[in-house]
VMD Tcl script that builds the backbone (N, CA, C; Angstrom):
set m [mol new atoms 309]
animate dup $m
set s [atomselect $m all]
$s set {name element resname resid chain x y z} {
  {N N MET 1 A -17.099 -25.944 -21.285}
  {CA C MET 1 A -16.973 -24.687 -20.190}
  {C C MET 1 A -16.739 -25.594 -18.848}
  {N N ILE 2 A -15.677 -24.368 -18.544}
  {CA C ILE 2 A -15.425 -24.718 -16.948}
  {C C ILE 2 A -16.859 -24.832 -15.835}
  {N N VAL 3 A -16.900 -25.799 -15.227}
  {CA C VAL 3 A -18.036 -25.725 -14.159}
  {C C VAL 3 A -17.125 -26.550 -13.166}
  {N N THR 4 A -16.844 -25.331 -11.915}
  {CA C THR 4 A -16.863 -25.778 -10.677}
  {C C THR 4 A -17.458 -25.847 -9.477}
  {N N THR 5 A -16.933 -26.434 -8.173}
  {CA C THR 5 A -17.685 -25.356 -7.069}
  {C C THR 5 A -16.652 -24.669 -6.184}
  {N N THR 6 A -15.822 -24.348 -6.837}
  {CA C THR 6 A -14.974 -23.405 -5.979}
  {C C THR 6 A -14.787 -22.013 -6.420}
  {N N PRO 7 A -14.643 -20.871 -5.894}
  {CA C PRO 7 A -14.942 -19.541 -5.993}
  {C C PRO 7 A -14.426 -18.687 -7.793}
  {N N SER 8 A -12.968 -19.621 -7.834}
  {CA C SER 8 A -12.867 -19.314 -8.873}
  {C C SER 8 A -12.062 -20.353 -8.939}
  {N N VAL 9 A -11.163 -19.682 -10.801}
  {CA C VAL 9 A -10.428 -21.076 -11.202}
  {C C VAL 9 A -9.130 -20.623 -11.215}
  {N N GLU 10 A -8.083 -21.567 -11.404}
  {CA C GLU 10 A -6.754 -21.199 -10.573}
  {C C GLU 10 A -5.972 -21.043 -11.904}
  {N N GLY 11 A -5.591 -20.336 -11.757}
  {CA C GLY 11 A -4.358 -19.304 -13.148}
  {C C GLY 11 A -5.688 -18.744 -14.290}
  {N N ARG 12 A -6.910 -18.280 -13.880}
  {CA C ARG 12 A -7.338 -18.090 -14.849}
  {C C ARG 12 A -8.412 -16.227 -14.383}
  {N N LYS 13 A -8.602 -15.551 -14.414}
  {CA C LYS 13 A -8.833 -14.027 -14.029}
  {C C LYS 13 A -10.232 -14.166 -14.884}
  {N N ILE 14 A -10.915 -13.900 -13.613}
  {CA C ILE 14 A -12.513 -13.544 -13.503}
  {C C ILE 14 A -12.604 -12.093 -14.028}
  {N N THR 15 A -13.357 -11.911 -15.960}
  {CA C THR 15 A -13.067 -10.525 -16.123}
  {C C THR 15 A -14.927 -10.065 -16.344}
  {N N ALA 16 A -15.923 -10.732 -15.902}
  {CA C ALA 16 A -17.110 -10.575 -15.682}
  {C C ALA 16 A -18.370 -11.585 -15.181}
  {N N TYR 17 A -19.310 -10.835 -14.294}
  {CA C TYR 17 A -19.580 -11.624 -13.894}
  {C C TYR 17 A -21.243 -11.376 -14.200}
  {N N HIS 18 A -21.929 -12.634 -14.734}
  {CA C HIS 18 A -22.959 -12.533 -14.800}
  {C C HIS 18 A -24.242 -12.907 -14.629}
  {N N GLY 19 A -24.084 -13.660 -13.612}
  {CA C GLY 19 A -25.286 -13.506 -12.325}
  {C C GLY 19 A -25.529 -15.148 -12.449}
  {N N ILE 20 A -26.575 -15.491 -11.282}
  {CA C ILE 20 A -26.856 -16.685 -10.876}
  {C C ILE 20 A -27.318 -17.594 -12.005}
  {N N VAL 21 A -27.121 -18.916 -12.099}
  {CA C VAL 21 A -27.839 -19.699 -13.059}
  {C C VAL 21 A -28.017 -20.684 -12.204}
  {N N VAL 22 A -29.328 -21.893 -12.894}
  {CA C VAL 22 A -29.805 -22.674 -11.796}
  {C C VAL 22 A -30.196 -23.909 -13.116}
  {N N GLY 23 A -29.934 -24.800 -12.950}
  {CA C GLY 23 A -30.627 -26.360 -13.679}
  {C C GLY 23 A -30.995 -27.018 -12.959}
  {N N GLU 24 A -32.202 -27.506 -13.159}
  {CA C GLU 24 A -32.878 -28.374 -12.656}
  {C C GLU 24 A -33.102 -29.902 -13.436}
  {N N ALA 25 A -33.330 -31.119 -13.042}
  {CA C ALA 25 A -34.070 -32.283 -13.270}
  {C C ALA 25 A -34.796 -32.937 -12.197}
  {N N ILE 26 A -35.873 -33.477 -12.339}
  {CA C ILE 26 A -37.118 -33.730 -11.289}
  {C C ILE 26 A -36.981 -35.111 -12.211}
  {N N LEU 27 A -37.081 -36.492 -11.313}
  {CA C LEU 27 A -37.220 -37.649 -11.336}
  {C C LEU 27 A -39.048 -37.652 -10.980}
  {N N GLY 28 A -39.611 -38.187 -11.849}
  {CA C GLY 28 A -41.093 -38.736 -11.307}
  {C C GLY 28 A -41.311 -39.877 -10.482}
  {N N ALA 29 A -42.618 -40.477 -9.792}
  {CA C ALA 29 A -43.117 -40.984 -9.006}
  {C C ALA 29 A -42.544 -42.507 -9.442}
  {N N ASN 30 A -42.587 -42.453 -10.792}
  {CA C ASN 30 A -42.578 -44.110 -11.409}
  {C C ASN 30 A -41.289 -44.198 -11.705}
  {N N VAL 31 A -40.049 -43.303 -11.701}
  {CA C VAL 31 A -39.030 -43.474 -11.372}
  {C C VAL 31 A -38.836 -44.578 -10.042}
  {N N PHE 32 A -39.297 -43.791 -9.152}
  {CA C PHE 32 A -39.562 -44.996 -7.520}
  {C C PHE 32 A -39.726 -46.230 -7.931}
  {N N ARG 33 A -41.158 -46.446 -8.520}
  {CA C ARG 33 A -41.676 -47.460 -8.680}
  {C C ARG 33 A -40.591 -48.363 -9.405}
  {N N ASP 34 A -39.868 -47.883 -10.511}
  {CA C ASP 34 A -38.805 -49.087 -10.983}
  {C C ASP 34 A -37.790 -49.424 -10.232}
  {N N ILE 35 A -37.440 -48.167 -9.923}
  {CA C ILE 35 A -35.940 -48.399 -8.983}
  {C C ILE 35 A -36.470 -49.545 -7.598}
  {N N PHE 36 A -37.788 -49.755 -7.430}
  {CA C PHE 36 A -37.425 -50.231 -5.975}
  {C C PHE 36 A -38.205 -51.868 -6.751}
  {N N ALA 37 A -38.828 -51.663 -7.925}
  {CA C ALA 37 A -39.018 -53.134 -8.412}
  {C C ALA 37 A -37.916 -53.858 -8.948}
  {N N GLY 38 A -36.616 -53.311 -9.078}
  {CA C GLY 38 A -35.297 -53.819 -9.311}
  {C C GLY 38 A -34.623 -53.591 -7.878}
  {N N ILE 39 A -34.969 -53.481 -7.205}
  {CA C ILE 39 A -34.547 -53.998 -5.893}
  {C C ILE 39 A -33.431 -55.387 -5.508}
  {N N THR 40 A -33.891 -56.177 -6.198}
  {CA C THR 40 A -32.903 -57.201 -6.734}
  {C C THR 40 A -31.561 -56.898 -7.034}
  {N N ASP 41 A -30.911 -55.740 -7.564}
  {CA C ASP 41 A -29.917 -55.434 -7.561}
  {C C ASP 41 A -28.822 -54.599 -6.661}
  {N N ILE 42 A -29.613 -55.001 -5.713}
  {CA C ILE 42 A -28.839 -54.232 -4.228}
  {C C ILE 42 A -27.653 -55.077 -3.721}
  {N N ILE 43 A -26.191 -54.679 -3.856}
  {CA C ILE 43 A -25.514 -55.097 -3.980}
  {C C ILE 43 A -24.345 -54.600 -2.657}
  {N N GLY 44 A -24.269 -55.148 -1.820}
  {CA C GLY 44 A -23.283 -54.675 -0.614}
  {C C GLY 44 A -23.948 -53.284 0.056}
  {N N GLY 45 A -25.744 -53.273 0.252}
  {CA C GLY 45 A -26.305 -51.783 0.376}
  {C C GLY 45 A -26.584 -50.544 -0.570}
  {N N ARG 46 A -26.081 -51.059 -1.875}
  {CA C ARG 46 A -26.155 -50.199 -2.817}
  {C C ARG 46 A -26.936 -50.493 -3.963}
  {N N SER 47 A -28.203 -49.380 -4.797}
  {CA C SER 47 A -28.796 -49.622 -5.408}
  {C C SER 47 A -27.899 -49.257 -6.837}
  {N N GLY 48 A -28.099 -49.874 -7.834}
  {CA C GLY 48 A -27.213 -49.248 -9.297}
  {C C GLY 48 A -28.241 -48.475 -9.716}
  {N N ALA 49 A -29.798 -49.146 -9.852}
  {CA C ALA 49 A -30.775 -48.810 -10.543}
  {C C ALA 49 A -30.737 -46.930 -9.991}
  {N N TYR 50 A -31.086 -47.261 -9.021}
  {CA C TYR 50 A -31.041 -45.982 -8.379}
  {C C TYR 50 A -29.678 -44.906 -8.327}
  {N N GLU 51 A -28.852 -45.684 -8.000}
  {CA C GLU 51 A -27.462 -44.472 -8.409}
  {C C GLU 51 A -27.401 -43.790 -10.010}
  {N N ASN 52 A -27.885 -44.998 -11.048}
  {CA C ASN 52 A -27.708 -44.761 -12.056}
  {C C ASN 52 A -29.010 -43.362 -12.167}
  {N N SER 53 A -29.678 -43.686 -11.533}
  {CA C SER 53 A -31.336 -42.426 -11.996}
  {C C SER 53 A -30.260 -41.204 -11.442}
  {N N LEU 54 A -29.662 -41.104 -9.894}
  {CA C LEU 54 A -29.567 -39.923 -9.499}
  {C C LEU 54 A -27.932 -39.304 -10.805}
  {N N MET 55 A -27.237 -40.007 -11.216}
  {CA C MET 55 A -26.088 -39.504 -11.784}
  {C C MET 55 A -26.879 -39.085 -13.199}
  {N N GLU 56 A -27.995 -39.700 -13.579}
  {CA C GLU 56 A -28.603 -39.085 -15.286}
  {C C GLU 56 A -29.231 -37.401 -14.868}
  {N N ALA 57 A -30.031 -37.751 -13.477}
  {CA C ALA 57 A -30.246 -36.258 -12.925}
  {C C ALA 57 A -29.411 -35.091 -13.128}
  {N N ARG 58 A -28.181 -35.465 -12.230}
  {CA C ARG 58 A -27.129 -34.162 -12.036}
  {C C ARG 58 A -26.632 -34.340 -13.401}
  {N N THR 59 A -26.374 -35.197 -14.110}
  {CA C THR 59 A -25.862 -34.929 -15.254}
  {C C THR 59 A -26.625 -33.901 -15.956}
  {N N THR 60 A -27.962 -34.320 -16.080}
  {CA C THR 60 A -29.298 -33.164 -16.954}
  {C C THR 60 A -29.204 -31.941 -16.252}
  {N N ALA 61 A -29.552 -31.696 -14.704}
  {CA C ALA 61 A -28.991 -30.389 -14.571}
  {C C ALA 61 A -27.625 -29.732 -14.584}
  {N N LEU 62 A -26.722 -30.271 -14.225}
  {CA C LEU 62 A -25.490 -29.516 -14.722}
  {C C LEU 62 A -25.398 -29.215 -16.531}
  {N N ARG 63 A -26.004 -30.124 -17.353}
  {CA C ARG 63 A -26.146 -29.416 -18.644}
  {C C ARG 63 A -26.644 -28.517 -19.119}
  {N N GLU 64 A -27.761 -28.267 -18.125}
  {CA C GLU 64 A -29.520 -26.948 -18.321}
  {C C GLU 64 A -28.385 -25.952 -17.726}
  {N N LEU 65 A -27.167 -26.263 -16.731}
  {CA C LEU 65 A -26.668 -24.907 -15.959}
  {C C LEU 65 A -25.577 -24.784 -17.700}
  {N N GLU 66 A -25.068 -24.922 -17.561}
  {CA C GLU 66 A -23.815 -25.055 -18.490}
  {C C GLU 66 A -24.901 -23.689 -19.698}
  {N N ILE 67 A -25.585 -24.607 -20.428}
  {CA C ILE 67 A -26.352 -24.071 -21.335}
  {C C ILE 67 A -27.465 -22.635 -21.097}
  {N N ARG 68 A -27.773 -22.373 -19.459}
  {CA C ARG 68 A -27.945 -21.389 -19.152}
  {C C ARG 68 A -27.060 -20.114 -19.072}
  {N N ALA 69 A -25.663 -20.431 -18.501}
  {CA C ALA 69 A -24.760 -19.915 -18.385}
  {C C ALA 69 A -24.256 -19.043 -19.793}
  {N N GLY 70 A -24.281 -20.207 -21.265}
  {CA C GLY 70 A -24.042 -19.679 -22.455}
  {C C GLY 70 A -24.948 -19.016 -22.547}
  {N N GLU 71 A -25.942 -19.204 -22.644}
  {CA C GLU 71 A -27.231 -17.970 -23.035}
  {C C GLU 71 A -26.786 -16.757 -22.411}
  {N N ILE 72 A -26.474 -15.960 -21.321}
  {CA C ILE 72 A -25.715 -14.826 -20.766}
  {C C ILE 72 A -24.604 -14.487 -20.927}
  {N N GLY 73 A -23.834 -15.284 -21.377}
  {CA C GLY 73 A -23.032 -14.894 -22.159}
  {C C GLY 73 A -21.210 -15.564 -21.108}
  {N N GLY 74 A -21.715 -16.175 -20.293}
  {CA C GLY 74 A -20.970 -17.505 -19.193}
  {C C GLY 74 A -20.251 -18.037 -20.332}
  {N N ASN 75 A -18.286 -17.738 -19.886}
  {CA C ASN 75 A -18.010 -19.194 -20.322}
  {C C ASN 75 A -17.475 -19.949 -19.445}
  {N N ALA 76 A -18.365 -20.036 -18.531}
  {CA C ALA 76 A -17.506 -21.146 -16.734}
  {C C ALA 76 A -18.363 -20.761 -15.912}
  {N N VAL 77 A -18.845 -21.571 -15.100}
  {CA C VAL 77 A -19.922 -21.319 -14.440}
  {C C VAL 77 A -18.553 -21.537 -12.068}
  {N N VAL 78 A -19.245 -20.670 -11.554}
  {CA C VAL 78 A -18.280 -21.181 -10.538}
  {C C VAL 78 A -19.053 -21.050 -9.388}
  {N N GLY 79 A -18.575 -21.685 -8.616}
  {CA C GLY 79 A -18.825 -22.005 -6.909}
  {C C GLY 79 A -20.393 -22.581 -7.432}
  {N N VAL 80 A -20.261 -23.385 -7.987}
  {CA C VAL 80 A -21.404 -24.714 -7.658}
  {C C VAL 80 A -22.315 -25.453 -6.988}
  {N N ASP 81 A -23.197 -25.771 -7.002}
  {CA C ASP 81 A -23.785 -26.240 -5.332}
  {C C ASP 81 A -24.972 -27.412 -6.542}
  {N N LEU 82 A -24.892 -28.224 -5.517}
  {CA C LEU 82 A -25.855 -29.188 -6.062}
  {C C LEU 82 A -26.761 -29.613 -4.745}
  {N N ASP 83 A -27.913 -29.793 -4.904}
  {CA C ASP 83 A -28.984 -29.571 -4.104}
  {C C ASP 83 A -30.128 -31.037 -4.315}
  {N N TYR 84 A -30.366 -32.098 -3.398}
  {CA C TYR 84 A -31.333 -32.876 -3.739}
  {C C TYR 84 A -32.431 -32.764 -3.073}
  {N N GLU 85 A -33.915 -32.150 -3.407}
  {CA C GLU 85 A -35.119 -32.512 -2.790}
  {C C GLU 85 A -36.058 -33.791 -2.895}
  {N N VAL 86 A -36.905 -34.664 -2.417}
  {CA C VAL 86 A -37.781 -34.817 -2.612}
  {C C VAL 86 A -39.127 -33.900 -2.270}
  {N N ILE 87 A -40.015 -34.091 -3.830}
  {CA C ILE 87 A -41.024 -33.004 -3.419}
  {C C ILE 87 A -42.312 -34.267 -3.903}
  {N N ASN 88 A -43.472 -34.253 -3.207}
  {CA C ASN 88 A -44.120 -35.122 -4.003}
  {C C ASN 88 A -44.138 -36.328 -4.601}
  {N N ASN 89 A -43.327 -37.411 -4.000}
  {CA C ASN 89 A -42.768 -38.285 -4.634}
  {C C ASN 89 A -41.833 -38.477 -5.952}
  {N N MET 90 A -41.426 -37.048 -5.990}
  {CA C MET 90 A -40.469 -37.135 -7.215}
  {C C MET 90 A -39.213 -36.384 -6.572}
  {N N LEU 91 A -38.503 -36.971 -6.881}
  {CA C LEU 91 A -36.989 -35.981 -6.638}
  {C C LEU 91 A -36.313 -35.454 -7.727}
  {N N MET 92 A -35.958 -33.891 -6.908}
  {CA C MET 92 A -35.417 -32.846 -7.829}
  {C C MET 92 A -33.826 -33.144 -7.567}
  {N N VAL 93 A -32.932 -32.922 -8.667}
  {CA C VAL 93 A -31.595 -32.387 -8.212}
  {C C VAL 93 A -31.937 -31.102 -9.206}
  {N N SER 94 A -31.004 -30.073 -8.379}
  {CA C SER 94 A -30.615 -28.572 -8.701}
  {C C SER 94 A -29.528 -28.041 -8.576}
  {N N ALA 95 A -28.951 -27.753 -9.633}
  {CA C ALA 95 A -27.524 -26.990 -10.107}
  {C C ALA 95 A -27.880 -25.393 -9.722}
  {N N SER 96 A -26.584 -25.006 -9.082}
  {CA C SER 96 A -26.625 -23.383 -9.188}
  {C C SER 96 A -25.261 -22.614 -8.644}
  {N N GLY 97 A -25.135 -21.819 -9.609}
  {CA C GLY 97 A -23.765 -21.461 -9.306}
  {C C GLY 97 A -23.485 -19.729 -9.703}
  {N N THR 98 A -22.920 -19.378 -10.265}
  {CA C THR 98 A -22.620 -17.913 -10.954}
  {C C THR 98 A -21.859 -18.080 -12.187}
  {N N ALA 99 A -22.455 -17.488 -13.257}
  {CA C ALA 99 A -21.869 -17.459 -14.938}
  {C C ALA 99 A -21.070 -16.282 -14.331}
  {N N VAL 100 A -19.888 -16.719 -15.277}
  {CA C VAL 100 A -18.548 -15.859 -15.164}
  {C C VAL 100 A -18.223 -16.014 -16.640}
  {N N THR 101 A -17.034 -14.958 -16.876}
  {CA C THR 101 A -16.371 -14.854 -18.221}
  {C C THR 101 A -14.947 -14.853 -17.864}
  {N N LEU 102 A -13.951 -15.829 -18.061}
  {CA C LEU 102 A -12.975 -16.110 -17.655}
  {C C LEU 102 A -12.048 -15.445 -19.003}
  {N N ASP 103 A -10.469 -15.162 -18.331}
  {CA C ASP 103 A -9.416 -14.706 -19.603}
  {C C ASP 103 A -9.151 -15.868 -20.260}
}
mol reanalyze $m
mol bondsrecalc $m
mol representation Tube
mol addrep $m
């Protein structure tokens, strides 16, 4: 499935719009404790543990987005936006876009 931040896919025609789809992933408070416990892996101002947790959450949110798009008949998602929010000491990664059918 094609997932893109652009409103269209070059060389492909959108033949149907199926609606907005969203995928979320939430990292619990224990993730932050684990990250800060491993703060010693910070090199050059970067935390590998934190980056890995963000990557896992982003991957999960995008995978969920693809599944939901497929469930409503889409074979691609355009206009994808990623958002990161902190809610009650938890990190939420949200991916949203429009499920479409490409020719």
